[in-house]
N, CA, C and O atoms as a Tripos MOL2 file, in Angstrom:
@<TRIPOS>MOLECULE
protein
  232   231    58     0     0
PROTEIN
NO_CHARGES

@<TRIPOS>ATOM
      1 N           0.7140    0.9830   -7.5710 N.3       1 UNK1
      2 CA         -0.2200    0.0820   -7.9330 C.3       1 UNK1
      3 C          -1.2470    1.0240   -8.6130 C.2       1 UNK1
      4 O          -1.1830    2.1860   -8.2110 O.2       1 UNK1
      5 N          -2.2100    0.7560   -9.5880 N.am      2 UNK2
      6 CA         -2.5660    1.1250  -10.5270 C.3       2 UNK2
      7 C          -3.6240    2.2840  -10.8970 C.2       2 UNK2
      8 O          -4.7500    1.9400  -10.5370 O.2       2 UNK2
      9 N          -3.5990    3.6380  -11.5470 N.am      3 UNK3
     10 CA         -3.5970    4.5770  -11.1460 C.3       3 UNK3
     11 C          -5.0740    4.5680  -11.1150 C.2       3 UNK3
     12 O          -5.7480    3.5390  -11.1580 O.2       3 UNK3
     13 N          -5.7540    6.3210  -11.0010 N.am      4 UNK4
     14 CA         -7.0390    6.1230  -10.9430 C.3       4 UNK4
     15 C          -7.6100    6.1740   -9.4570 C.2       4 UNK4
     16 O          -8.8330    6.0330   -9.4640 O.2       4 UNK4
     17 N          -7.2150    6.2920   -8.5320 N.am      5 UNK5
     18 CA         -7.9170    6.1140   -7.1650 C.3       5 UNK5
     19 C          -7.9510    7.4940   -6.5580 C.2       5 UNK5
     20 O          -7.0210    8.2730   -6.7640 O.2       5 UNK5
     21 N          -8.7870    7.7610   -5.9610 N.am      6 UNK6
     22 CA         -9.2410    9.1550   -5.7570 C.3       6 UNK6
     23 C          -8.1230    9.7360   -4.3450 C.2       6 UNK6
     24 O          -7.5850    8.9070   -3.6110 O.2       6 UNK6
     25 N          -7.9440   11.0730   -4.1780 N.am      7 UNK7
     26 CA         -7.4940   11.8860   -3.4590 C.3       7 UNK7
     27 C          -7.5870   11.2490   -1.8110 C.2       7 UNK7
     28 O          -6.7240   11.2390   -0.9340 O.2       7 UNK7
     29 N          -8.8350   10.7980   -1.8060 N.am      8 UNK8
     30 CA         -9.4590   10.6730   -0.6250 C.3       8 UNK8
     31 C          -9.4760    9.1210   -0.3560 C.2       8 UNK8
     32 O          -9.6390    8.5890    0.7420 O.2       8 UNK8
     33 N          -9.2740    8.4940   -1.5730 N.am      9 UNK9
     34 CA         -8.9440    6.7640   -1.7690 C.3       9 UNK9
     35 C          -7.4140    6.6090   -1.1480 C.2       9 UNK9
     36 O          -7.0250    5.5430   -0.6710 O.2       9 UNK9
     37 N          -6.8330    7.4550   -1.1930 N.am     10 UNK10
     38 CA         -5.2740    7.4220   -1.2170 C.3      10 UNK10
     39 C          -4.7990    8.1890    0.7060 C.2      10 UNK10
     40 O          -3.9180    8.0220    1.5490 O.2      10 UNK10
     41 N          -5.5120    8.6620    0.6050 N.am     11 UNK11
     42 CA         -5.4730    9.4200    2.2200 C.3      11 UNK11
     43 C          -5.7900    8.3920    2.9860 C.2      11 UNK11
     44 O          -5.0250    7.9330    3.8340 O.2      11 UNK11
     45 N          -6.8200    8.0000    2.7710 N.am     12 UNK12
     46 CA         -7.9250    6.7370    3.6530 C.3      12 UNK12
     47 C          -6.6330    5.4260    3.9580 C.2      12 UNK12
     48 O          -6.3160    4.7950    4.9670 O.2      12 UNK12
     49 N          -6.1590    5.4340    2.5950 N.am     13 UNK13
     50 CA         -4.9470    4.2140    2.8530 C.3      13 UNK13
     51 C          -3.7980    4.8630    3.8860 C.2      13 UNK13
     52 O          -3.3210    4.6350    4.9970 O.2      13 UNK13
     53 N          -3.7100    5.5120    3.1430 N.am     14 UNK14
     54 CA         -1.7910    6.5240    3.9270 C.3      14 UNK14
     55 C          -2.2860    6.3770    5.6020 C.2      14 UNK14
     56 O          -1.5460    5.9820    6.5030 O.2      14 UNK14
     57 N          -3.7010    6.7940    5.7580 N.am     15 UNK15
     58 CA         -4.3340    7.2120    7.1510 C.3      15 UNK15
     59 C          -3.7190    5.2810    7.7900 C.2      15 UNK15
     60 O          -2.7620    4.8620    8.4420 O.2      15 UNK15
     61 N          -4.7180    4.7620    7.2360 N.am     16 UNK16
     62 CA         -4.5100    3.2330    7.9390 C.3      16 UNK16
     63 C          -3.4240    2.7290    7.5660 C.2      16 UNK16
     64 O          -3.1200    1.7590    8.2590 O.2      16 UNK16
     65 N          -2.9000    2.9020    6.9850 N.am     17 UNK17
     66 CA         -1.4430    2.3470    6.8730 C.3      17 UNK17
     67 C          -0.2880    2.5840    8.4380 C.2      17 UNK17
     68 O           0.2900    1.9930    9.3510 O.2      17 UNK17
     69 N          -0.5540    3.8960    7.8270 N.am     18 UNK18
     70 CA          0.1200    3.9270    9.4750 C.3      18 UNK18
     71 C           0.0360    4.1620   10.5660 C.2      18 UNK18
     72 O           0.9860    4.5240   11.2610 O.2      18 UNK18
     73 N          -1.3960    3.9720   11.0470 N.am     19 UNK19
     74 CA         -1.9000    3.7310   12.0280 C.3      19 UNK19
     75 C          -1.6830    1.7730   12.3030 C.2      19 UNK19
     76 O          -1.1990    1.0600   13.1820 O.2      19 UNK19
     77 N          -2.0540    1.6610   11.5820 N.am     20 UNK20
     78 CA         -1.2200   -0.3300   12.0020 C.3      20 UNK20
     79 C           0.5150   -0.5960   11.5740 C.2      20 UNK20
     80 O           1.0450   -1.6870   11.3650 O.2      20 UNK20
     81 N           0.9190    0.2570   11.5460 N.am     21 UNK21
     82 CA          2.3330    0.3840   11.1690 C.3      21 UNK21
     83 C           2.5920    1.0760   12.8800 C.2      21 UNK21
     84 O           3.5280    0.7560   13.6130 O.2      21 UNK21
     85 N           1.7980    1.7960   13.1250 N.am     22 UNK22
     86 CA          2.4120    2.5680   14.3980 C.3      22 UNK22
     87 C           2.2210    1.5730   15.7340 C.2      22 UNK22
     88 O           2.9690    1.5020   16.7090 O.2      22 UNK22
     89 N           0.8640    0.7520   15.4500 N.am     23 UNK23
     90 CA          0.2100   -0.5420   16.4320 C.3      23 UNK23
     91 C           1.1220   -1.6240   16.2800 C.2      23 UNK23
     92 O           1.6050   -2.0230   17.3400 O.2      23 UNK23
     93 N           1.6260   -2.4300   14.8300 N.am     24 UNK24
     94 CA          2.6010   -3.7990   15.1210 C.3      24 UNK24
     95 C           3.4190   -3.2250   15.5400 C.2      24 UNK24
     96 O           3.5670   -3.4810   16.7350 O.2      24 UNK24
     97 N           4.3750   -2.2240   15.0060 N.am     25 UNK25
     98 CA          6.1800   -1.8400   15.1080 C.3      25 UNK25
     99 C           6.0920   -1.0720   16.3940 C.2      25 UNK25
    100 O           7.2690   -0.9430   16.7320 O.2      25 UNK25
    101 N           5.3450   -0.5020   17.2810 N.am     26 UNK26
    102 CA          5.2460    0.4690   18.0330 C.3      26 UNK26
    103 C           6.1360    1.4860   18.0310 C.2      26 UNK26
    104 O           7.0010    1.6480   18.8920 O.2      26 UNK26
    105 N           5.8380    2.5860   16.5300 N.am     27 UNK27
    106 CA          6.9140    3.4980   16.6110 C.3      27 UNK27
    107 C           5.8030    4.5670   16.8850 C.2      27 UNK27
    108 O           4.6050    4.3740   17.0920 O.2      27 UNK27
    109 N           6.5180    5.7690   16.8340 N.am     28 UNK28
    110 CA          6.1340    7.3390   16.8800 C.3      28 UNK28
    111 C           5.2120    7.2950   14.8290 C.2      28 UNK28
    112 O           5.6150    6.7890   13.7820 O.2      28 UNK28
    113 N           4.2170    7.9180   15.0950 N.am     29 UNK29
    114 CA          3.4230    7.9800   13.2790 C.3      29 UNK29
    115 C           4.4030    9.0370   12.8710 C.2      29 UNK29
    116 O           4.4320    9.1290   11.6440 O.2      29 UNK29
    117 N           5.2180    9.8690   13.4810 N.am     30 UNK30
    118 CA          5.6030   11.0350   13.0830 C.3      30 UNK30
    119 C           7.2240   10.4940   12.0290 C.2      30 UNK30
    120 O           7.9660   11.1440   11.2930 O.2      30 UNK30
    121 N           7.2100    9.0500   12.4490 N.am     31 UNK31
    122 CA          8.6820    8.0900   11.4700 C.3      31 UNK31
    123 C           8.3780    7.1550   10.6850 C.2      31 UNK31
    124 O           9.0340    6.1870   10.2990 O.2      31 UNK31
    125 N           6.5700    7.7460   10.3020 N.am     32 UNK32
    126 CA          6.2170    7.0080    9.2130 C.3      32 UNK32
    127 C           5.9720    8.0050    7.7510 C.2      32 UNK32
    128 O           5.6480    9.1870    7.6300 O.2      32 UNK32
    129 N           6.2400    7.0930    6.8950 N.am     33 UNK33
    130 CA          6.2090    7.4740    5.5870 C.3      33 UNK33
    131 C           5.9390    6.6860    4.4800 C.2      33 UNK33
    132 O           6.5140    5.6570    4.1260 O.2      33 UNK33
    133 N           4.5390    7.5640    3.7110 N.am     34 UNK34
    134 CA          3.5670    6.0730    3.0400 C.3      34 UNK34
    135 C           3.6610    6.9150    1.5950 C.2      34 UNK34
    136 O           3.1840    8.0500    1.6190 O.2      34 UNK34
    137 N           4.1410    6.5220    0.5560 N.am     35 UNK35
    138 CA          4.8480    6.6120   -0.8000 C.3      35 UNK35
    139 C           4.0420    5.6890   -1.8810 C.2      35 UNK35
    140 O           4.2690    4.5090   -2.1530 O.2      35 UNK35
    141 N           2.9860    6.5950   -2.4520 N.am     36 UNK36
    142 CA          2.3490    5.7070   -3.0720 C.3      36 UNK36
    143 C           2.2830    6.4580   -4.8290 C.2      36 UNK36
    144 O           1.9490    7.4980   -5.3970 O.2      36 UNK36
    145 N           3.0060    4.7290   -5.1960 N.am     37 UNK37
    146 CA          4.1500    4.5300   -6.7390 C.3      37 UNK37
    147 C           2.4550    4.7380   -7.2180 C.2      37 UNK37
    148 O           1.4950    4.4770   -6.4930 O.2      37 UNK37
    149 N           2.3870    5.2870   -8.6570 N.am     38 UNK38
    150 CA          1.1200    4.8170   -8.9990 C.3      38 UNK38
    151 C           1.5100    4.6330  -10.9390 C.2      38 UNK38
    152 O           2.0150    5.5090  -11.6400 O.2      38 UNK38
    153 N           1.2390    3.7600  -11.2210 N.am     39 UNK39
    154 CA          1.3900    3.4980  -12.6490 C.3      39 UNK39
    155 C          -0.1700    3.3410  -13.5050 C.2      39 UNK39
    156 O          -1.2600    3.0480  -13.0140 O.2      39 UNK39
    157 N           0.1430    3.6220  -14.8210 N.am     40 UNK40
    158 CA         -1.1810    3.5410  -15.6590 C.3      40 UNK40
    159 C          -1.4880    1.7790  -16.2530 C.2      40 UNK40
    160 O          -0.8760    0.8510  -16.7820 O.2      40 UNK40
    161 N          -3.0700    2.1760  -15.6570 N.am     41 UNK41
    162 CA         -3.6520    0.6390  -16.0540 C.3      41 UNK41
    163 C          -2.3700   -0.3530  -17.1140 C.2      41 UNK41
    164 O          -1.6960   -1.3340  -16.8000 O.2      41 UNK41
    165 N          -2.4330    0.2920  -18.1960 N.am     42 UNK42
    166 CA         -2.3720   -0.2300  -19.7110 C.3      42 UNK42
    167 C          -0.6700   -0.5510  -19.2610 C.2      42 UNK42
    168 O          -0.1380   -1.2020  -20.1600 O.2      42 UNK42
    169 N           0.0970   -0.3110  -18.3350 N.am     43 UNK43
    170 CA          1.1460   -0.2100  -17.9630 C.3      43 UNK43
    171 C           1.3860   -1.8150  -17.3960 C.2      43 UNK43
    172 O           2.3770   -2.5090  -17.6240 O.2      43 UNK43
    173 N           0.1950   -2.1890  -16.5980 N.am     44 UNK44
    174 CA          0.5100   -3.0780  -15.7880 C.3      44 UNK44
    175 C           0.3650   -4.3820  -16.4200 C.2      44 UNK44
    176 O          -0.7180   -4.5490  -16.9810 O.2      44 UNK44
    177 N           1.1350   -5.2770  -16.4610 N.am     45 UNK45
    178 CA          0.9370   -6.3350  -17.5230 C.3      45 UNK45
    179 C           0.2700   -7.5170  -17.1600 C.2      45 UNK45
    180 O          -0.4780   -8.1310  -17.9220 O.2      45 UNK45
    181 N           0.6400   -7.9780  -15.5210 N.am     46 UNK46
    182 CA          0.2430   -9.2160  -14.7940 C.3      46 UNK46
    183 C           0.1380   -8.4840  -13.6190 C.2      46 UNK46
    184 O           0.9910   -7.6790  -13.2470 O.2      46 UNK46
    185 N          -1.1550   -8.8110  -12.8710 N.am     47 UNK47
    186 CA         -1.6440   -8.6100  -11.9690 C.3      47 UNK47
    187 C          -1.9990   -9.9280  -11.5390 C.2      47 UNK47
    188 O          -3.0320  -10.5140  -11.8650 O.2      47 UNK47
    189 N          -0.9490  -10.4390  -10.6690 N.am     48 UNK48
    190 CA         -1.0170  -11.6580   -9.8680 C.3      48 UNK48
    191 C          -0.6620  -11.7620   -8.1250 C.2      48 UNK48
    192 O           0.3580  -11.3350   -7.5850 O.2      48 UNK48
    193 N          -1.9780  -12.5480   -7.3630 N.am     49 UNK49
    194 CA         -1.5090  -11.9490   -6.1200 C.3      49 UNK49
    195 C          -0.3100  -12.5780   -5.0370 C.2      49 UNK49
    196 O          -0.1060  -13.6640   -5.5800 O.2      49 UNK49
    197 N           0.1440  -12.5610   -4.4380 N.am     50 UNK50
    198 CA          1.5000  -12.7630   -3.8920 C.3      50 UNK50
    199 C           1.4540  -14.3770   -3.7920 C.2      50 UNK50
    200 O           2.1960  -15.2000   -4.3290 O.2      50 UNK50
    201 N           0.3350  -14.5700   -2.9260 N.am     51 UNK51
    202 CA         -0.1660  -15.8940   -2.8060 C.3      51 UNK51
    203 C          -0.3660  -16.9940   -3.8030 C.2      51 UNK51
    204 O          -0.2370  -18.2100   -3.6590 O.2      51 UNK51
    205 N          -0.6550  -16.4000   -4.6770 N.am     52 UNK52
    206 CA         -0.5220  -17.3380   -6.1030 C.3      52 UNK52
    207 C           0.9520  -17.9830   -6.8670 C.2      52 UNK52
    208 O           1.1650  -18.9060   -7.6530 O.2      52 UNK52
    209 N           1.6870  -17.1000   -6.2680 N.am     53 UNK53
    210 CA          3.2300  -17.2940   -6.3710 C.3      53 UNK53
    211 C           4.2220  -18.2660   -5.7440 C.2      53 UNK53
    212 O           5.2900  -18.8490   -5.9310 O.2      53 UNK53
    213 N           3.2770  -18.0950   -4.9340 N.am     54 UNK54
    214 CA          3.9310  -19.7380   -3.6820 C.3      54 UNK54
    215 C           4.0920  -18.5360   -2.0390 C.2      54 UNK54
    216 O           3.7870  -19.0450   -0.9610 O.2      54 UNK54
    217 N           4.5650  -17.0570   -2.0670 N.am     55 UNK55
    218 CA          4.6190  -16.2920   -1.5070 C.3      55 UNK55
    219 C           3.8710  -16.2960   -0.4700 C.2      55 UNK55
    220 O           2.6770  -16.0100   -0.5560 O.2      55 UNK55
    221 N           4.5500  -16.6720    0.8550 N.am     56 UNK56
    222 CA          3.8990  -16.4240    1.9750 C.3      56 UNK56
    223 C           3.7270  -15.5500    2.7120 C.2      56 UNK56
    224 O           4.7280  -14.8800    2.4600 O.2      56 UNK56
    225 N           2.8950  -14.6980    3.9070 N.am     57 UNK57
    226 CA          3.1370  -13.9720    4.9170 C.3      57 UNK57
    227 C           3.3250  -14.4390    6.1080 C.2      57 UNK57
    228 O           2.3050  -14.8450    6.6650 O.2      57 UNK57
    229 N           4.4640  -14.5270    6.7800 N.am     58 UNK58
    230 CA          4.4980  -15.0150    8.1740 C.3      58 UNK58
    231 C           4.1850  -13.9910    9.3870 C.2      58 UNK58
    232 O           4.2110  -14.3890   10.5520 O.2      58 UNK58
@<TRIPOS>BOND
     1     1     2 1
     2     2     3 1
     3     3     4 2
     4     3     5 am
     5     5     6 1
     6     6     7 1
     7     7     8 2
     8     7     9 am
     9     9    10 1
    10    10    11 1
    11    11    12 2
    12    11    13 am
    13    13    14 1
    14    14    15 1
    15    15    16 2
    16    15    17 am
    17    17    18 1
    18    18    19 1
    19    19    20 2
    20    19    21 am
    21    21    22 1
    22    22    23 1
    23    23    24 2
    24    23    25 am
    25    25    26 1
    26    26    27 1
    27    27    28 2
    28    27    29 am
    29    29    30 1
    30    30    31 1
    31    31    32 2
    32    31    33 am
    33    33    34 1
    34    34    35 1
    35    35    36 2
    36    35    37 am
    37    37    38 1
    38    38    39 1
    39    39    40 2
    40    39    41 am
    41    41    42 1
    42    42    43 1
    43    43    44 2
    44    43    45 am
    45    45    46 1
    46    46    47 1
    47    47    48 2
    48    47    49 am
    49    49    50 1
    50    50    51 1
    51    51    52 2
    52    51    53 am
    53    53    54 1
    54    54    55 1
    55    55    56 2
    56    55    57 am
    57    57    58 1
    58    58    59 1
    59    59    60 2
    60    59    61 am
    61    61    62 1
    62    62    63 1
    63    63    64 2
    64    63    65 am
    65    65    66 1
    66    66    67 1
    67    67    68 2
    68    67    69 am
    69    69    70 1
    70    70    71 1
    71    71    72 2
    72    71    73 am
    73    73    74 1
    74    74    75 1
    75    75    76 2
    76    75    77 am
    77    77    78 1
    78    78    79 1
    79    79    80 2
    80    79    81 am
    81    81    82 1
    82    82    83 1
    83    83    84 2
    84    83    85 am
    85    85    86 1
    86    86    87 1
    87    87    88 2
    88    87    89 am
    89    89    90 1
    90    90    91 1
    91    91    92 2
    92    91    93 am
    93    93    94 1
    94    94    95 1
    95    95    96 2
    96    95    97 am
    97    97    98 1
    98    98    99 1
    99    99   100 2
   100    99   101 am
   101   101   102 1
   102   102   103 1
   103   103   104 2
   104   103   105 am
   105   105   106 1
   106   106   107 1
   107   107   108 2
   108   107   109 am
   109   109   110 1
   110   110   111 1
   111   111   112 2
   112   111   113 am
   113   113   114 1
   114   114   115 1
   115   115   116 2
   116   115   117 am
   117   117   118 1
   118   118   119 1
   119   119   120 2
   120   119   121 am
   121   121   122 1
   122   122   123 1
   123   123   124 2
   124   123   125 am
   125   125   126 1
   126   126   127 1
   127   127   128 2
   128   127   129 am
   129   129   130 1
   130   130   131 1
   131   131   132 2
   132   131   133 am
   133   133   134 1
   134   134   135 1
   135   135   136 2
   136   135   137 am
   137   137   138 1
   138   138   139 1
   139   139   140 2
   140   139   141 am
   141   141   142 1
   142   142   143 1
   143   143   144 2
   144   143   145 am
   145   145   146 1
   146   146   147 1
   147   147   148 2
   148   147   149 am
   149   149   150 1
   150   150   151 1
   151   151   152 2
   152   151   153 am
   153   153   154 1
   154   154   155 1
   155   155   156 2
   156   155   157 am
   157   157   158 1
   158   158   159 1
   159   159   160 2
   160   159   161 am
   161   161   162 1
   162   162   163 1
   163   163   164 2
   164   163   165 am
   165   165   166 1
   166   166   167 1
   167   167   168 2
   168   167   169 am
   169   169   170 1
   170   170   171 1
   171   171   172 2
   172   171   173 am
   173   173   174 1
   174   174   175 1
   175   175   176 2
   176   175   177 am
   177   177   178 1
   178   178   179 1
   179   179   180 2
   180   179   181 am
   181   181   182 1
   182   182   183 1
   183   183   184 2
   184   183   185 am
   185   185   186 1
   186   186   187 1
   187   187   188 2
   188   187   189 am
   189   189   190 1
   190   190   191 1
   191   191   192 2
   192   191   193 am
   193   193   194 1
   194   194   195 1
   195   195   196 2
   196   195   197 am
   197   197   198 1
   198   198   199 1
   199   199   200 2
   200   199   201 am
   201   201   202 1
   202   202   203 1
   203   203   204 2
   204   203   205 am
   205   205   206 1
   206   206   207 1
   207   207   208 2
   208   207   209 am
   209   209   210 1
   210   210   211 1
   211   211   212 2
   212   211   213 am
   213   213   214 1
   214   214   215 1
   215   215   216 2
   216   215   217 am
   217   217   218 1
   218   218   219 1
   219   219   220 2
   220   219   221 am
   221   221   222 1
   222   222   223 1
   223   223   224 2
   224   223   225 am
   225   225   226 1
   226   226   227 1
   227   227   228 2
   228   227   229 am
   229   229   230 1
   230   230   231 1
   231   231   232 2
@<TRIPOS>SUBSTRUCTURE
     1 UNK1         2 RESIDUE 1 A UNK
     2 UNK2         6 RESIDUE 1 A UNK
     3 UNK3        10 RESIDUE 1 A UNK
     4 UNK4        14 RESIDUE 1 A UNK
     5 UNK5        18 RESIDUE 1 A UNK
     6 UNK6        22 RESIDUE 1 A UNK
     7 UNK7        26 RESIDUE 1 A UNK
     8 UNK8        30 RESIDUE 1 A UNK
     9 UNK9        34 RESIDUE 1 A UNK
    10 UNK10       38 RESIDUE 1 A UNK
    11 UNK11       42 RESIDUE 1 A UNK
    12 UNK12       46 RESIDUE 1 A UNK
    13 UNK13       50 RESIDUE 1 A UNK
    14 UNK14       54 RESIDUE 1 A UNK
    15 UNK15       58 RESIDUE 1 A UNK
    16 UNK16       62 RESIDUE 1 A UNK
    17 UNK17       66 RESIDUE 1 A UNK
    18 UNK18       70 RESIDUE 1 A UNK
    19 UNK19       74 RESIDUE 1 A UNK
    20 UNK20       78 RESIDUE 1 A UNK
    21 UNK21       82 RESIDUE 1 A UNK
    22 UNK22       86 RESIDUE 1 A UNK
    23 UNK23       90 RESIDUE 1 A UNK
    24 UNK24       94 RESIDUE 1 A UNK
    25 UNK25       98 RESIDUE 1 A UNK
    26 UNK26      102 RESIDUE 1 A UNK
    27 UNK27      106 RESIDUE 1 A UNK
    28 UNK28      110 RESIDUE 1 A UNK
    29 UNK29      114 RESIDUE 1 A UNK
    30 UNK30      118 RESIDUE 1 A UNK
    31 UNK31      122 RESIDUE 1 A UNK
    32 UNK32      126 RESIDUE 1 A UNK
    33 UNK33      130 RESIDUE 1 A UNK
    34 UNK34      134 RESIDUE 1 A UNK
    35 UNK35      138 RESIDUE 1 A UNK
    36 UNK36      142 RESIDUE 1 A UNK
    37 UNK37      146 RESIDUE 1 A UNK
    38 UNK38      150 RESIDUE 1 A UNK
    39 UNK39      154 RESIDUE 1 A UNK
    40 UNK40      158 RESIDUE 1 A UNK
    41 UNK41      162 RESIDUE 1 A UNK
    42 UNK42      166 RESIDUE 1 A UNK
    43 UNK43      170 RESIDUE 1 A UNK
    44 UNK44      174 RESIDUE 1 A UNK
    45 UNK45      178 RESIDUE 1 A UNK
    46 UNK46      182 RESIDUE 1 A UNK
    47 UNK47      186 RESIDUE 1 A UNK
    48 UNK48      190 RESIDUE 1 A UNK
    49 UNK49      194 RESIDUE 1 A UNK
    50 UNK50      198 RESIDUE 1 A UNK
    51 UNK51      202 RESIDUE 1 A UNK
    52 UNK52      206 RESIDUE 1 A UNK
    53 UNK53      210 RESIDUE 1 A UNK
    54 UNK54      214 RESIDUE 1 A UNK
    55 UNK55      218 RESIDUE 1 A UNK
    56 UNK56      222 RESIDUE 1 A UNK
    57 UNK57      226 RESIDUE 1 A UNK
    58 UNK58      230 RESIDUE 1 A UNK
């Protein structure tokens, strides 16, 4: 994702992702690893939602 988020925002994101993976996949929280890969905004040439590219979440 584009950089610039606060540590608190990234912590909240990781906590929410973990909680939902545990709920949906019925796994233990300690089995979950969240990796946030940040890039400078000027390195992101096109940000297009997946749905606009024909990708559907089933």
